[in-house]
C-alpha positions, 0 to 999 in steps of 0.5 A: 230280825230283819229279813233282806229282800229277795230282790229283782232276780226271782224267778216268778213275775207278775204279768196278769192277776186281779190287776191284769197281770199274769203270774208266772212261775213259781218259787220258794223263796218268792213265796217266803218273801211274799208271806213275810211280807204279807202279800197274800195274792203272791202267796196264794199264787205258789200255793196253787202251783204247788210250792210246798209251804214247810219247806226250810230252803237250806239257805233260809233253814227258816219255815215260811210259817215261823218268818211270817210270824215273825215278821208280824203277819197274823192273818199269813200265818192264820192263810198258811195254816189253813193251807196245812202248814205244819203247826208243829216243824221247827225252825232252825234260824229262828230256833223255835215252833210257830207257837213258840213264835206265836207266842213271842209275837203275842199273836193269842189267835194263832197261839190258839189256832195251832193250839187246835191242830195240836195232838192232845196228848201236846197239848194238854 
């Protein structure tokens, strides 16, 4: 599955991070794409500014967690889980939960992490 980049019209811009650019604005679509691309600095910025990591935008109908897993971004998936992403949230576009996506993408560390967070009755 290929996800289309958001493109140059996004609201947030980089104007000064560790490379001397400060990031302004914060929007979900940019964070979603950054998660799929593995851009940790940009995702961290959006998390700090309060972008909802569990939101599934009506245009996407996908969660950032499932999307980044399917994009092969294991470290990003673990980061989103560290930040409180819901490990049970179904992604309508992808037709799967995070654990189903991690299993399909052969990410045992993500599967184990999600299993550790699931309630006992769902885990056994």
